[in-house]
C-alpha positions in Angstrom: 127.4 102.9 97.3 129.5 100.9 99.7 128.9 97.7 97.6 130.1 99.7 94.5 133.2 100.8 96.4 133.9 97.2 97.4 133.5 96.1 93.8 136.0 98.7 92.8 138.5 97.4 95.4 137.9 93.9 94.0 138.3 94.7 90.3 141.3 97.1 90.8 143.0 95.0 93.5 143.4 98.2 95.5 144.3 98.3 99.1 143.8 101.6 100.9 146.0 101.8 104.0 144.5 105.3 105.0 141.8 103.4 106.9 144.1 101.6 109.1 143.4 103.2 112.6 146.4 103.4 114.9 146.7 104.3 118.6 144.7 103.4 121.7 141.2 102.1 120.8 138.1 103.6 122.4 136.2 101.9 125.3 133.4 100.6 123.2 136.0 98.3 121.6 137.0 96.7 124.9 134.9 93.5 124.3 135.7 93.5 120.5 138.4 91.2 119.1 141.3 93.1 117.9 141.0 92.1 114.2 137.6 93.6 114.1 138.1 96.8 116.2 138.9 99.1 113.1 135.6 98.1 111.5 133.7 98.8 114.7 135.4 102.2 115.0 134.2 103.1 111.5 130.7 101.9 112.3 130.6 104.1 115.4 131.8 107.0 113.4 129.5 106.4 110.4 132.6 106.3 108.2 131.0 104.6 105.2 134.2 104.4 103.1 136.1 103.0 106.1 133.3 100.4 106.7 133.5 99.3 103.0 137.3 99.0 103.2 137.4 97.0 106.3 134.6 94.6 105.2 136.5 94.1 102.0 139.7 93.3 103.9 138.1 91.0 106.3 135.8 89.0 104.2 137.5 89.1 100.8 141.2 89.4 101.5 141.5 87.7 104.9 138.5 85.4 104.5 137.8 85.8 108.2 135.4 83.6 110.2 132.1 85.0 109.3 130.3 83.9 112.5 133.1 85.7 114.6 132.6 89.0 112.5 128.8 88.7 112.9 129.1 88.1 116.7 131.5 91.0 117.2 129.1 93.3 115.3 126.1 92.1 117.3 128.1 92.5 120.6 129.0 96.0 119.8 125.3 96.8 119.0 124.1 95.1 122.3 126.5 96.9 124.5 126.6 100.3 122.9 123.3 100.8 121.2 120.9 98.7 123.2 122.7 100.0 126.4 122.9 96.5 127.9 119.1 95.9 127.8 119.7 92.4 126.5 120.3 89.0 128.2 120.5 86.6 125.3 124.1 85.6 125.5 126.2 83.6 123.1 123.6 81.0 122.3 121.1 83.7 121.3 123.7 85.3 118.9 124.3 81.9 117.3 120.6 81.6 116.8 120.3 84.9 115.1 123.3 84.1 112.9 121.7 80.8 112.0 118.5 82.5 110.9 120.7 85.1 109.1 122.3 82.4 107.1 119.2 80.3 106.4 117.3 83.3 105.0 120.0 84.4 102.7 122.1 81.4 101.8 120.1 80.5 98.7 119.9 84.0 97.3 123.4 84.0 95.8 124.0 87.4 97.4 127.7 88.2 98.1 128.4 87.8 101.9 129.8 91.3 102.1 126.4 92.7 100.9 124.7 90.9 103.8 127.0 92.4 106.4 126.7 95.8 104.9 123.0 95.5 105.2 123.2 94.6 108.9 125.7 97.4 109.5 123.7 100.1 107.7 120.6 99.2 109.9 122.6 99.5 113.0 124.0 102.9 111.9 120.4 104.3 111.8 120.1 103.5 115.5 123.4 104.9 116.8 122.7 107.7 119.4 122.7 111.1 117.7 122.4 109.6 114.2 121.0 112.1 111.7 120.4 109.5 109.1 116.7 109.0 108.2 115.3 105.6 107.7 113.7 105.7 104.2 110.2 104.2 104.1 109.5 101.3 101.9 106.9 102.3 99.3 104.4 99.5 98.1 102.1 99.5 95.1 98.6 100.2 96.1 95.7 97.9 95.0 94.9 99.8 91.8 98.5 99.7 90.7 98.6 96.0 91.1 95.4 95.3 89.4 96.6 97.3 86.4 99.7 95.3 86.3 97.9 92.0 86.6 95.5 92.9 83.9 98.3 93.9 81.5 100.4 90.8 82.5 97.4 88.4 81.8 96.5 89.8 78.4 97.0 87.0 75.9 94.7 87.3 72.9 97.2 88.0 70.3 99.7 86.1 68.1 102.9 85.3 70.0 105.1 87.5 67.6 102.9 90.5 68.6 104.0 90.1 72.3 106.7 92.8 72.2 104.6 95.6 70.6 101.8 94.8 73.2 103.8 94.0 76.4 106.9 96.1 76.0 105.8 99.4 77.5 109.1 101.1 78.5 112.6 101.5 77.1 115.8 101.2 79.0 116.8 104.5 80.7 119.8 106.2 79.1 121.2 106.8 82.6 122.5 103.2 82.7 125.4 104.8 80.8 126.7 105.3 84.4 127.3 101.5 84.6 129.9 99.2 83.0 127.7 97.6 80.4 128.2 94.2 78.8 126.8 95.7 75.6 130.0 97.7 75.2 131.8 94.6 73.9 129.8 94.5 70.7 130.9 96.1 67.6 127.3 96.0 66.3 124.9 95.4 69.1 121.8 95.3 67.0 123.0 92.8 64.5 124.6 90.5 67.1 121.7 90.5 69.6 118.8 90.3 67.1 120.3 87.5 65.2 121.2 85.4 68.3 118.7 86.7 70.9 118.1 83.2 72.3 121.8 82.7 73.0 122.0 86.2 74.8 118.8 85.3 76.8 120.7 82.6 78.6 121.8 83.2 82.2 118.5 84.7 83.4 116.4 82.5 85.7 113.3 83.0 83.5 114.9 81.9 80.2 117.1 79.2 81.7 113.9 77.6 83.0 112.3 77.8 79.5 115.3 76.4 77.7 115.6 73.5 80.2 111.8 72.7 79.8 112.2 72.5 76.1 115.6 70.7 76.4 117.3 73.4 74.4 121.2 73.8 74.2 123.5 75.9 72.2 126.2 75.3 69.6 129.7 76.7 69.6 128.5 79.3 67.0 125.8 80.6 69.4 122.9 78.8 67.7 120.1 77.2 69.7 119.3 73.6 69.0 116.5 71.2 70.2 116.4 67.3 70.6 113.7 67.1 67.9 111.5 69.2 65.7 108.4 69.0 68.0 110.2 70.6 70.8 111.5 73.3 68.4 108.0 74.0 67.2 106.6 74.0 70.7 109.3 76.4 71.9 108.6 79.0 69.3 104.9 78.6 69.5 105.3 79.8 73.1 108.2 82.2 72.9 108.8 83.1 69.2 108.8 86.9 69.9 110.7 87.5 66.6 112.6 90.6 67.9 114.4 90.9 64.5 111.0 91.5 62.8 109.8 94.2 65.1 109.8 98.0 64.3 112.9 100.0 65.1 110.9 101.7 68.0 110.3 98.3 69.7 113.8 97.1 69.1 115.4 100.3 70.4 113.5 99.9 73.8 116.1 97.2 74.6 119.1 97.7 72.3 119.0 101.4 71.6 122.2 103.5 71.8 123.3 104.2 75.5 125.7 107.0 75.7 128.6 107.1 78.3 127.6 109.3 81.2 129.0 110.1 84.7 128.1 107.9 87.7 126.7 111.1 89.4 124.0 111.4 86.7 122.4 108.1 87.7 122.8 108.7 91.4 121.2 112.2 91.3 118.3 110.7 89.3 117.4 108.4 92.1 118.6 109.9 95.4 118.1 113.2 97.1 120.9 112.9 99.7 124.6 113.4 99.0 126.3 110.1 98.4 128.0 108.5 101.4 130.9 107.6 99.1 132.2 110.0 96.4 133.9 108.4 93.4 136.3 109.8 90.8 134.5 111.4 87.8 135.4 108.4 85.4 134.1 105.7 87.9 131.5 103.2 86.6 129.0 101.4 88.6 129.0 97.5 88.4 125.6 95.8 88.5 
């Protein structure tokens, strides 16, 4: 929810001054650099909207030094949550930061999402916190085996892939999001006629297009360097979505009605949202 709020700040160029905290700062800010103190106060108070605002201001508007920000958050955690039971020092924090970057730098995750992840985990450990750490649920062995069996089924013509493999349809609650499909006057006609073009941009399909040396013309048509590559590509991936039944087509390109963000939220979460948006707000994925 904080990520969505920051996306809202970014897209609307909004700056909310109500989160600027004036007056004398509390003792737990004594060893925090001045520019990071407002963020630390919001972390201590578990003020999620304030945290989102200051992360947006520091990382996106001011483009602050990320290591400094990380070090100040860690210092706050050490001194006020660990209660000084720590002796790692500056070099240890640098080592933690280095691991933090190495793990995440290739994942193309916005830096503010990484910092929010760190902060939310700290909030769970602040004294008196009523926030519950939600357990991670894993598939059990039987679930995995049924998935593998379905995934490895291959005794069929390639153009029968969608009727056999496509088990589910897109949930109508994604109408709570800003959807790229809304730019189309006739989604079915455009996508079915140029499905290869619209498959671009996903790692799976980009790898396939690269392997078969495919490219696209200015009028959205796929082209290959020779006929052999064309035939090999469609022998492997000629799913023929335009030839499928309407039921199969509608699983991916059926009508999605416009719905409130709260519809999607309530479907997936039991707790009240930490950030409450206006009724006409739309999530960004």
